[in-house]
C-alpha positions in Angstrom: 157.4 -141.9 -111.2 155.7 -138.5 -111.6 153.2 -137.4 -114.2 152.8 -134.1 -116.0 149.5 -132.5 -117.1 149.6 -130.1 -120.0 147.3 -127.1 -120.5 147.2 -124.0 -122.8 147.2 -120.7 -120.9 147.3 -117.4 -122.9 148.9 -119.2 -125.7 151.5 -120.7 -123.5 151.9 -124.4 -122.7 151.7 -125.0 -118.9 153.1 -128.4 -117.8 152.4 -129.2 -114.2 153.6 -132.2 -112.3 152.0 -134.7 -110.0 153.2 -134.5 -106.4 155.9 -136.5 -104.6 153.5 -138.9 -102.7 153.9 -142.6 -102.0 152.1 -143.5 -105.2 152.2 -140.5 -107.7 149.1 -140.3 -109.7 148.1 -138.0 -112.6 145.2 -136.6 -110.7 147.3 -135.5 -107.8 148.6 -132.4 -109.5 147.9 -128.7 -109.8 144.4 -128.0 -111.2 142.2 -125.1 -112.2 145.0 -123.0 -113.7 144.1 -119.3 -114.1 146.4 -116.6 -115.4 147.1 -113.8 -112.9 150.2 -112.1 -114.3 152.5 -112.0 -117.3 156.0 -110.6 -117.0 159.2 -110.3 -119.1 160.5 -113.6 -117.6 157.4 -115.7 -117.1 153.7 -116.4 -116.8 152.1 -116.7 -113.4 148.9 -118.7 -112.8 146.8 -119.4 -109.8 146.1 -123.1 -109.2 144.5 -125.6 -106.8 147.0 -128.0 -105.1 145.2 -131.3 -105.2 147.2 -132.6 -102.2 147.1 -129.7 -99.8 143.8 -128.5 -101.1 145.1 -124.9 -101.0 145.4 -122.2 -103.6 148.9 -121.7 -104.9 150.7 -119.5 -107.4 152.7 -121.2 -110.2 155.3 -119.2 -112.2 156.5 -120.6 -115.5 160.0 -119.3 -116.1 160.0 -119.2 -119.9 163.2 -120.0 -121.7 165.3 -120.2 -118.6 168.2 -121.5 -120.6 168.0 -119.1 -123.5 171.5 -117.8 -122.8 174.0 -117.8 -120.0 172.8 -114.5 -118.6 169.3 -115.6 -118.2 170.4 -119.0 -116.9 172.5 -117.4 -114.2 169.6 -115.1 -113.2 167.4 -118.2 -113.0 169.9 -119.9 -110.8 170.1 -116.9 -108.5 166.3 -116.8 -108.1 166.1 -120.5 -107.3 168.9 -120.3 -104.8 167.5 -117.3 -103.1 164.0 -118.8 -102.8 165.4 -122.0 -101.4 167.6 -120.1 -98.8 165.2 -117.4 -97.5 162.6 -118.6 -95.0 160.6 -116.0 -93.2 156.9 -115.2 -92.5 157.1 -111.9 -94.3 158.8 -113.4 -97.5 157.1 -115.4 -100.2 158.1 -119.0 -99.7 158.9 -121.8 -102.1 156.7 -124.8 -101.8 157.5 -126.7 -104.9 159.8 -126.5 -107.9 160.0 -128.7 -111.0 161.3 -128.8 -114.5 159.0 -129.8 -117.4 159.9 -132.1 -120.3 160.2 -128.9 -122.4 162.8 -127.6 -120.0 160.7 -124.8 -118.5 161.1 -124.2 -114.8 158.0 -123.9 -112.6 158.1 -122.3 -109.2 155.2 -122.8 -106.8 154.4 -120.6 -103.8 151.3 -119.8 -101.7 148.8 -117.5 -103.3 148.0 -114.2 -101.7 144.9 -112.3 -102.7 146.4 -109.0 -103.8 149.3 -106.6 -103.6 149.9 -103.2 -102.0 149.8 -101.4 -105.3 146.3 -102.6 -106.0 145.2 -101.7 -102.5 146.6 -98.2 -102.7 145.0 -97.7 -106.1 141.6 -98.7 -104.8 141.3 -97.0 -101.4 143.1 -94.9 -98.8 144.6 -96.9 -95.9 143.6 -96.3 -92.3 146.5 -95.5 -90.0 146.3 -98.8 -88.2 146.8 -100.7 -91.4 149.7 -98.5 -92.5 151.4 -99.2 -89.2 150.9 -102.9 -89.4 152.0 -103.2 -93.0 155.1 -101.0 -92.2 156.0 -103.3 -89.3 155.8 -106.4 -91.4 157.8 -104.8 -94.3 160.6 -103.8 -91.9 160.5 -107.2 -90.2 161.0 -108.9 -93.6 163.8 -106.5 -94.5 165.6 -107.2 -91.2 165.7 -110.9 -92.2 166.7 -110.3 -95.8 169.5 -107.9 -94.8 170.8 -110.3 -92.1 171.3 -112.9 -94.9 173.6 -110.5 -96.8 171.0 -109.8 -99.5 169.7 -106.6 -100.9 166.3 -106.8 -102.5 166.9 -103.9 -104.9 163.4 -103.8 -106.4 161.0 -102.9 -103.5 157.8 -101.4 -104.6 154.1 -101.8 -103.7 153.5 -104.4 -106.5 156.2 -106.6 -105.0 154.5 -106.6 -101.6 151.7 -109.2 -101.4 148.9 -109.1 -98.9 146.1 -111.6 -98.0 142.7 -111.3 -96.5 144.2 -111.5 -93.0 146.5 -108.6 -93.7 149.6 -110.8 -93.7 152.3 -109.2 -95.8 155.0 -111.0 -97.8 157.8 -109.5 -99.9 158.2 -111.2 -103.3 160.3 -110.9 -106.5 163.9 -111.5 -105.7 164.8 -111.4 -109.4 167.1 -108.4 -108.9 168.4 -109.3 -105.5 172.1 -109.0 -105.0 174.8 -109.1 -102.3 176.5 -105.9 -101.1 180.1 -106.3 -102.2 180.7 -106.0 -106.0 180.1 -103.1 -108.2 176.5 -102.9 -109.2 174.4 -101.6 -112.1 172.8 -98.3 -111.5 169.4 -99.1 -112.9 167.4 -101.1 -110.4 164.1 -100.4 -108.6 161.1 -98.6 -110.1 161.8 -94.9 -110.3 159.5 -93.7 -107.5 161.2 -95.9 -104.9 164.8 -95.7 -106.2 167.4 -94.6 -103.7 169.4 -91.4 -104.5 172.7 -93.2 -104.4 171.5 -95.3 -107.3 170.5 -92.3 -109.3 173.9 -90.7 -108.6 175.4 -93.7 -110.3 177.3 -95.0 -107.4 179.2 -98.2 -108.2 178.6 -99.7 -104.8 175.6 -99.5 -102.5 174.2 -101.5 -99.7 171.1 -102.5 -97.8 170.4 -98.8 -97.2 168.9 -98.6 -100.7 166.1 -101.0 -99.5 165.5 -98.7 -96.5 165.0 -95.8 -98.8 162.5 -97.8 -100.9 160.7 -98.9 -97.8 160.4 -95.3 -96.6 158.9 -94.2 -99.9 156.4 -97.1 -99.7 155.4 -96.2 -96.1 155.1 -92.5 -97.1 152.8 -93.5 -100.0 150.6 -95.5 -97.6 150.3 -92.5 -95.3 149.7 -89.9 -98.1 147.7 -92.1 -100.5 150.0 -91.1 -103.3 153.7 -91.4 -104.2 156.0 -89.1 -102.3 158.5 -88.6 -105.2 156.6 -89.2 -108.5 159.3 -88.2 -110.9 158.6 -88.0 -114.6 162.1 -89.3 -115.3 165.2 -90.0 -113.2 166.4 -86.4 -113.3 163.0 -85.0 -112.3 163.0 -87.7 -109.6 166.2 -86.4 -108.2 164.9 -82.8 -108.3 161.8 -83.8 -106.3 164.0 -85.5 -103.7 166.2 -82.4 -103.3 163.2 -80.1 -103.2 162.0 -82.0 -100.1 165.4 -82.9 -98.5 167.7 -80.1 -99.7 171.1 -80.4 -101.4 173.1 -83.6 -101.0 175.7 -83.2 -98.3 179.4 -82.9 -99.4 180.3 -86.5 -98.4 177.6 -87.7 -100.8 178.7 -85.5 -103.7 182.3 -86.7 -103.2 181.2 -90.2 -104.0 179.5 -89.4 -107.3 181.2 -91.5 -109.9 180.6 -89.7 -113.2 181.4 -86.2 -114.4 178.0 -85.6 -115.9 176.1 -86.5 -112.8 178.4 -84.3 -110.7 177.6 -81.4 -113.1 173.9 -82.1 -112.7 174.1 -81.9 -108.9 176.2 -78.8 -109.0 173.6 -77.1 -111.2 170.9 -77.4 -108.6 171.7 -74.2 -106.7 170.9 -73.8 -103.0 168.0 -76.0 -101.8 166.7 -76.1 -98.2 164.8 -79.0 -96.8 161.1 -78.6 -96.2 159.4 -79.3 -92.9 158.3 -83.0 -93.0 155.0 -82.2 -91.2 153.9 -80.1 -94.2 154.1 -83.2 -96.4 152.0 -85.3 -94.1 149.1 -83.3 -92.7 147.3 -85.1 -90.0 149.9 -88.0 -89.7 151.2 -89.3 -86.4 154.4 -87.6 -85.3 156.1 -90.9 -84.6 155.4 -92.0 -88.2 156.9 -88.7 -89.6 159.9 -89.1 -87.3 160.6 -92.6 -88.6 160.3 -91.5 -92.2 162.8 -88.7 -91.4 165.3 -91.4 -90.3 164.7 -93.6 -93.4 164.6 -91.0 -96.1 168.0 -89.4 -95.7 170.1 -88.7 -98.8 173.3 -90.0 -97.2 172.8 -93.7 -97.0 175.3 -94.0 -94.2 173.0 -92.0 -91.9 169.8 -94.0 -92.6 168.3 -96.1 -89.9 168.6 -99.9 -90.3 165.6 -102.2 -90.5 166.5 -103.7 -87.1 166.6 -100.2 -85.5 163.5 -99.1 -87.3 161.6 -102.0 -85.6 162.6 -100.5 -82.3 161.2 -97.0 -83.2 158.3 -95.8 -81.2 156.0 -95.9 -84.3 156.5 -99.7 -84.2 155.9 -100.1 -80.4 152.5 -101.7 -80.8 153.9 -104.6 -82.7 157.6 -104.7 -81.9 158.7 -108.0 -80.2 162.5 -108.6 -80.2 161.9 -112.3 -79.6 159.8 -112.6 -82.8 161.9 -110.7 -85.3 164.3 -113.4 -86.5 167.4 -113.1 -88.6 168.8 -115.6 -91.0 170.6 -118.6 -89.6 173.5 -118.0 -92.1 174.5 -115.6 -94.8 173.5 -116.4 -98.4 176.3 -118.0 -100.4 177.1 -115.5 -103.2 180.2 -117.4 -104.4 178.6 -117.9 -107.8 177.9 -114.3 -108.4 181.1 -113.5 -110.2 181.3 -116.8 -112.0 180.9 -117.0 -115.8 179.7 -120.3 -117.0 178.3 -121.5 -120.4 174.5 -122.1 -120.4 174.8 -125.8 -120.1 176.8 -125.6 -116.9 174.2 -123.2 -115.4 171.6 -125.7 -116.4 173.3 -128.5 -114.6 173.6 -126.3 -111.5 169.9 -125.5 -111.6 169.0 -129.1 -112.0 171.1 -129.9 -109.0 169.2 -127.3 -106.9 165.9 -128.8 -108.0 167.0 -132.3 -107.1 168.3 -131.0 -103.7 165.0 -129.3 -103.0 163.2 -132.6 -103.5 166.0 -134.7 -102.0 165.7 -137.2 -104.9 168.0 -138.6 -107.5 167.6 -138.4 -111.3 164.8 -140.5 -112.6 162.9 -140.9 -115.9 159.4 -139.7 -115.7 156.5 -139.7 -118.2 154.4 -136.8 -119.2 150.6 -137.2 -119.6 148.8 -134.8 -121.9 145.3 -134.3 -120.3 143.8 -133.8 -123.8 145.5 -136.9 -125.1 146.7 -139.3 -122.3 148.5 -141.5 -124.8 151.1 -138.8 -125.4 154.1 -139.4 -123.2 157.7 -138.2 -123.1 160.7 -139.0 -121.0 162.3 -136.4 -118.7 165.8 -137.0 -117.3 165.2 -135.1 -114.1 162.1 -134.0 -112.3 162.4 -131.3 -110.4 159.9 -125.1 -109.6 157.9 -120.4 -106.1 156.6 -117.2 -107.2 158.5 -114.1 -108.3 156.0 -111.7 -109.9 158.4 -110.1 -112.4 157.3 -107.2 -114.4 158.3 -105.7 -117.7 159.6 -102.7 -115.9 162.3 -104.9 -114.3 163.7 -105.9 -117.6 163.5 -102.3 -118.9 165.5 -101.1 -115.9 168.1 -103.8 -116.4 168.5 -103.0 -120.1 169.0 -99.3 -119.5 172.7 -98.6 -119.6 174.9 -96.1 -117.8 175.6 -94.5 -121.2 171.9 -93.7 -121.5 172.0 -92.0 -118.1 174.9 -89.9 -119.2 173.1 -88.9 -122.4 170.0 -87.8 -120.5 172.0 -85.7 -118.2 174.0 -84.2 -121.0 170.8 -83.3 -122.8 169.4 -81.7 -119.7 172.6 -79.7 -119.2 172.8 -78.9 -122.9 176.5 -79.8 -123.0 
């Protein structure tokens, strides 16, 4: 029997569970809850794990069963966090479902993220190199599992006081096969094939994002700080020149093709001019990552073997996934109640327990109890930008381009 403690955080009820120990006790739970982030899909709090005596992050996924789309997204996040296990990825340490049917995901707590670091101070070259290595090491594993992150950006890269780096937020992660929405990844880090509204793209989109992040660490500011997605594409072509013919041929919409054809002749700049004082090996690696044609970009595995990574590269300590992630559910359309049952099953599987009734204890009023049919939560620091990108439609993109071209 497990107990739940209830607290109010930023006007939101947080219900945390006692742990699965020999004799569950209401004191053996998560204590000292402090808000650290609020996103479109949930509230994240830091907490103290009374059993491990370590700091953790707890994300409350609010209204995970509001509709079938959100329920499916929740299922995907839970499945991914359960499947992916790597030193450079945020790991799931606990998951539970409260009596009010909110899902809580528990992970380790890292002190900060790369966005905050870059905002506060320039990075020394040795730190850039170490962070770049860990980022690519994590991507090698993710891609080997058949997963594309799709939302790599500095705020989704967590770092602790030991300079350990972990990639988080798999809320937008997808497989490579089906047609995909064009609006993913925060603009500065978005691959050109996504802006060109390709209906299919692969892990190379993550390599582009990683290249933009490494470039930002080296420069101390974003490489392509577009004011909107059209300006973003202009900045890319100003640096890299016109898209090659094989890329233009794969453009899927007439309006986007007209935009590309309106650019005129553009020649690539010398990379060295964009990175004064930066190591030649670093510039060479960026030149292999930031290529408009995704088919010509370097892979994460090959990038780890680049001379810029020589100080840290160890082929025996850069693991790949044991098996591909099972995406068989990705095309399924189920009613919300069915997704709920599937999520409950994942929670039960995580704990290797069967359904049991469990009481809830309100710390403000211990007499208040309620029955929960299944006890079952990691950390995906979602942001409002993520939902904004998802909500943006292909029609909106066409309208923006038409307005620019004044058609």
